[in-house]
C-alpha positions in Angstrom: 23.1 -5.0 10.3 21.9 -8.5 9.8 24.8 -10.6 8.4 23.5 -12.4 5.3 23.4 -16.2 5.6 24.0 -16.3 1.5 27.3 -14.8 1.5 29.2 -17.7 2.9 30.1 -20.6 0.8 29.0 -18.7 -2.4 32.1 -19.5 -4.3 30.9 -20.2 -7.8 27.9 -19.3 -10.2 26.4 -22.8 -10.5 23.3 -21.7 -8.1 24.4 -24.3 -5.5 25.1 -21.8 -2.7 26.1 -23.2 0.6 24.4 -26.6 0.1 27.0 -28.2 -2.4 24.2 -29.2 -4.8 20.9 -27.6 -5.9 17.6 -29.6 -4.6 15.0 -30.2 -7.2 12.8 -27.1 -7.4 9.3 -28.1 -5.9 7.6 -25.9 -8.5 8.7 -27.9 -11.2 11.5 -26.3 -12.8 13.0 -29.0 -14.8 16.2 -27.4 -16.4 19.4 -26.4 -14.5 19.9 -23.5 -12.7 22.0 -21.6 -14.9 20.7 -22.0 -18.7 21.4 -19.9 -21.9 18.3 -18.6 -23.9 18.8 -21.4 -26.3 18.0 -23.9 -23.7 14.6 -22.2 -22.8 13.1 -22.5 -26.3 11.0 -20.0 -28.1 9.6 -17.2 -25.9 6.6 -15.7 -26.4 5.2 -12.2 -26.9 6.0 -10.0 -24.1 3.5 -9.5 -21.7 5.4 -6.8 -19.9 7.9 -4.4 -21.6 10.5 -1.7 -20.2 9.4 -1.8 -16.5 12.0 -1.0 -13.9 15.2 -3.5 -14.8 13.6 -5.4 -17.2 13.4 -4.9 -20.9 10.8 -7.4 -21.5 9.3 -10.2 -19.5 8.3 -13.3 -22.0 6.5 -16.6 -21.3 8.5 -19.9 -21.7 6.8 -21.9 -24.8 8.1 -24.9 -24.1 7.7 -24.4 -20.2 4.0 -23.4 -19.3 4.0 -21.5 -16.2 7.3 -19.8 -16.4 8.6 -16.5 -17.6 11.8 -15.2 -18.8 12.8 -11.8 -17.3 15.5 -10.1 -19.5 17.3 -7.4 -18.1 18.7 -4.1 -19.8 22.2 -4.5 -21.1 23.7 -2.2 -18.1 23.4 -4.5 -15.2 26.3 -4.7 -12.6 29.0 -7.2 -13.1 28.1 -8.6 -10.2 24.6 -9.4 -10.7 25.3 -13.0 -12.0 26.5 -14.0 -8.2 23.6 -12.4 -7.0 21.3 -13.9 -8.7 22.9 -17.3 -8.1 22.8 -16.7 -4.2 19.1 -15.7 -4.5 18.2 -18.8 -6.4 19.8 -20.9 -3.8 18.4 -19.2 -0.5 15.5 -21.3 0.1 18.3 -24.5 0.3 19.2 -22.4 3.3 16.2 -22.4 5.1 13.8 -24.5 7.3 10.9 -26.2 4.9 8.3 -24.5 6.3 10.2 -21.2 5.4 11.3 -22.5 2.1 8.1 -23.3 0.8 6.4 -19.8 2.0 9.3 -18.4 -0.5 7.8 -20.5 -3.6 4.6 -20.1 -2.9 4.3 -16.4 -1.7 6.7 -15.2 -3.9 8.1 -15.3 -7.6 11.1 -16.4 -6.4 13.8 -17.0 -9.5 14.3 -20.3 -10.4 17.2 -20.0 -12.9 19.6 -17.6 -14.1 19.8 -16.8 -18.1 23.4 -16.6 -19.3 24.7 -15.6 -22.7 28.9 -15.6 -23.8 29.8 -12.3 -22.4 26.7 -11.6 -20.3 26.2 -14.0 -17.6 23.0 -12.0 -16.4 20.9 -11.5 -19.3 18.1 -12.3 -17.0 16.2 -14.9 -14.7 13.5 -17.2 -15.2 10.6 -16.8 -12.5 7.0 -18.4 -12.2 4.1 -17.1 -13.5 1.7 -15.4 -10.5 -0.9 -18.1 -9.7 -4.1 -17.7 -11.2 -5.9 -17.2 -8.0 -4.7 -13.7 -7.4 -6.7 -12.7 -10.5 -10.4 -11.3 -10.1 -13.1 -9.8 -12.0 -13.0 -5.9 -11.3 -16.4 -4.1 -12.0 -16.1 -0.3 -13.0 -19.7 0.5 -13.8 -20.9 -1.1 -16.8 -17.6 -2.9 -17.6 -15.5 -5.5 -15.9 -12.2 -6.8 -16.2 -10.3 -10.1 -15.0 -6.9 -8.6 -13.8 -4.3 -9.3 -10.7 -5.7 -7.6 -7.6 -3.0 -5.5 -6.3 -2.4 -4.9 -2.7 -3.5 -1.6 -3.1 -6.9 -2.4 -2.7 -6.6 -3.3 0.8 -5.4 0.5 1.5 -9.2 1.4 0.6 -12.6 1.2 2.5 -14.4 -2.1 2.5 -17.2 0.0 0.9 -14.9 0.9 -2.1 -13.2 -2.7 -2.1 -17.6 -3.8 -2.5 -17.9 -1.4 -5.2 -15.7 -3.2 -7.7 -17.4 -6.6 -7.0 -14.7 -7.6 -4.4 -15.8 -9.2 -1.3 -15.0 -7.3 1.8 -11.8 -8.5 3.7 -13.1 -7.1 7.3 -10.8 -6.8 10.1 -9.7 -10.5 10.1 -8.9 -10.4 6.2 -6.9 -7.6 6.5 -5.2 -9.3 9.5 -4.4 -12.1 7.6 -2.9 -10.4 4.7 -0.4 -8.1 6.8 0.4 -11.5 8.8 1.6 -13.1 5.2 3.3 -9.7 4.6 5.4 -9.8 7.7 6.0 -13.2 7.5 7.8 -12.6 4.2 9.4 -9.6 5.2 10.5 -11.8 8.2 12.6 -14.4 5.6 13.8 -11.8 4.0 15.5 -10.1 6.8 16.7 -13.5 8.2 18.4 -13.9 4.8 20.1 -10.6 5.0 18.5 -9.5 2.0 17.2 -5.8 1.2 13.8 -5.7 -0.9 13.3 -2.1 -0.6 10.0 -2.3 -3.0 7.4 -2.7 -0.3 4.7 -0.7 -1.9 1.3 -1.0 -3.4 1.9 -2.3 -6.6 4.3 -5.2 -6.1 2.3 -7.8 -4.3 -1.0 -9.2 -5.4 -3.7 -10.0 -3.2 -6.3 -12.7 -3.1 -9.4 -11.4 -1.3 -11.2 -14.9 -0.9 -8.2 -16.8 0.5 -6.9 -13.3 2.3 -3.2 -14.5 1.1 -0.7 -12.0 -0.6 2.1 -13.0 -3.5 5.0 -10.9 -3.7 6.6 -9.9 -7.0 9.8 -8.2 -8.3 11.9 -10.3 -5.6 14.8 -10.9 -8.3 15.8 -7.3 -7.4 16.8 -8.2 -3.9 20.3 -7.6 -2.7 22.6 -8.4 0.4 22.6 -5.7 3.1 21.9 -2.7 1.0 20.7 -1.7 -2.8 20.3 2.0 -4.4 17.4 3.6 -3.1 15.1 4.3 -5.8 12.7 7.2 -5.3 9.2 6.0 -4.7 6.5 9.0 -4.8 4.9 8.6 -1.2 7.0 5.9 -0.2 10.0 7.9 1.0 11.7 6.9 4.4 12.3 10.3 5.8 15.7 8.8 7.5 17.3 7.3 4.7 18.6 10.7 2.7 18.5 10.6 -1.0 21.7 9.4 -2.7 22.0 6.9 0.3 21.8 3.0 0.2 18.5 1.6 1.0 18.9 -1.2 4.1 17.2 -3.2 6.5 16.0 -0.3 8.0 14.5 1.2 4.9 12.9 -2.0 4.4 11.4 -1.7 7.8 9.8 1.6 7.4 8.2 0.6 3.9 6.9 -2.6 5.2 5.6 -0.7 8.4 3.9 1.9 6.3 2.6 -0.8 3.9 1.0 -2.7 7.0 -0.3 0.2 8.5 -2.1 1.4 5.0 -3.5 -2.4 4.7 -4.8 -2.4 8.4 -6.6 0.6 8.5 -7.6 1.1 5.0 -6.8 4.6 5.1 -3.5 6.0 2.9 -2.9 9.6 4.0 -2.1 11.0 7.6 -5.5 9.5 9.0 -3.5 6.2 8.8 -1.1 7.4 11.5 -3.9 8.5 13.8 -6.2 5.2 13.5 -3.0 3.3 14.1 -2.3 5.5 17.3 -5.7 4.9 18.6 -5.1 1.3 19.0 -8.0 -0.3 16.9 -7.1 -4.0 17.2 -7.6 -5.0 20.8 -6.8 -8.7 20.1 -3.3 -7.9 18.9 -2.5 -4.9 21.4 1.2 -4.6 20.4 0.6 -3.9 16.8 -0.1 -0.4 17.3 3.0 0.1 19.2 5.3 -1.5 16.8 4.2 0.2 13.8 4.2 3.7 15.5 8.1 2.8 16.2 8.5 1.6 12.7 7.0 4.9 11.4 8.2 7.4 13.8 10.9 6.5 15.7 14.0 9.4 15.1 16.8 6.9 15.2 16.5 4.5 12.4 18.5 1.6 13.9 15.7 1.6 16.7 12.9 0.6 14.3 11.6 -2.5 15.2 12.3 -5.6 12.8 10.1 -7.4 10.5 10.0 -10.4 13.1 8.8 -8.0 15.8 5.8 -7.0 13.9 5.3 -10.5 12.5 4.9 -11.4 16.5 2.5 -8.5 17.2 0.4 -9.2 14.3 0.1 -12.7 16.0 -1.0 -11.6 19.2 2.3 -11.5 20.5 4.0 -9.2 23.0 6.4 -6.3 21.6 9.7 -7.3 23.3 12.2 -4.4 22.6 15.7 -5.2 22.3 16.9 -1.4 22.8 15.2 1.4 24.7 11.7 2.7 23.4 12.5 5.1 20.7 11.8 9.0 20.7 9.2 9.5 18.0 8.3 12.4 15.8 4.8 13.7 16.3 2.0 12.3 14.1 1.7 14.2 11.2 -0.9 16.9 11.0 -4.4 15.6 9.7 -5.5 17.0 6.3 -7.6 20.3 7.0 -11.2 19.9 6.5 -12.7 21.5 3.7 -14.8 24.7 4.3 -18.7 24.0 3.8 -19.7 26.2 0.8 -22.2 29.1 1.4 -25.7 28.6 0.4 -26.4 30.1 -3.1 -28.1 33.3 -2.7 -31.3 34.1 -4.4 -31.7 36.4 -7.4 -32.5 40.0 -6.2 -35.7 39.9 -7.6 -36.4 37.2 -5.4 -34.9 38.6 -2.2 -37.7 41.6 -2.3 -40.7 40.1 -3.9 -43.5 42.6 -4.8 -46.1 42.8 -2.2 -49.7 41.9 -3.5 -52.2 44.5 -3.0 -55.4 42.6 -1.8 -54.3 39.2 -1.0 -51.6 39.6 1.8 -53.7 40.6 5.5 -52.0 43.2 7.3 -50.2 42.3 10.3 -51.8 42.5 14.0 -49.0 45.4 14.6 -49.9 47.5 11.3 -53.8 47.2 12.2 -53.5 48.6 15.8 -51.6 51.5 14.5 -54.3 52.2 11.8 -57.0 52.3 14.5 -54.8 54.6 16.6 -54.5 57.1 14.0 -58.4 57.1 13.0 -59.0 57.8 17.0 -56.6 60.7 17.0 -58.2 62.2 13.9 -61.8 61.8 15.2 -60.8 63.4 18.7 -59.4 66.5 16.5 -62.4 66.7 14.8 -64.5 67.0 18.0 -62.6 69.5 19.6 -62.3 71.8 16.3 -66.3 71.6 16.4 -66.5 72.4 20.1 -64.1 75.4 19.7 -66.3 76.9 16.9 -69.5 76.6 18.9 -68.1 78.7 21.5 -67.2 81.3 19.3 
């Protein structure tokens, strides 16, 4: 298990983390890292309500581009310290990685507190407008955020809603960003657990991704909330999600986005090694998804290296794998419709249908037999 670098030095709730004094937020957040609701000024009407752990997400009228994410009142007491650790996390990273957290995720900027409740919610940035596109459905169109769900579909399906086809190169670029963000979270010792279609946006023009709901990250482990079609087979129900759960879900998301498939065909396509310029990707993904020992799943850093044409250097012996899941049964072709009974035996036309050659021959033969028989009868009669 990766030791979280955020734990050391987190001895207060000021949001300073290990750095002593908070650095200025490059995104332009001007208030302290711990604020009250009153400090934020008026809150606009919610843009989202009762979604996950949040009762509402409301824009800050006095701070354009920022949102107040307000939590349910039943949050854990340690959530205040956890939020402070997250807010200060970019200060502990090299500048390039810190910048990626700020530009590639809705990383929290401040904790919202009230008397008696130190974790009312947090301040997060709005997702950039560049992640919205016009989606066309028949005669209608709607401008909305494009979820990464679309990368788990064929290029033809993507073109069908008016988006440009990503092609293999576009899919690869997006998956590289996913893996790099996951690598940073893993280095920080944070568990995200929410790797799935709905928790990342995709820019089809720049092939970039934007991770949301990262304020729910926790050090080392967190409750494993069931996600249909994303359940880790080696994380039993009722146990916590950890970095190995993250590795499985990250691998599943990347596999689906790389192949444009979302069923058992995903695994078989990965196994066929369709990426000649990234020869290690298939091996890494198959170990992430099919290893029988969850602790031998490759790390996000190993996947990131493979996606960037690097080798797969296993730190442990090659894990044993489960079998590829069976492919869905092909549907049986429907039998051809049978014609109505009247059409099966059409009435013969008396004069228009010429007799078949075989029938003509039989008729001539019978005529000859009758003629010969008549001649014999005449001869017999004459002799008597």
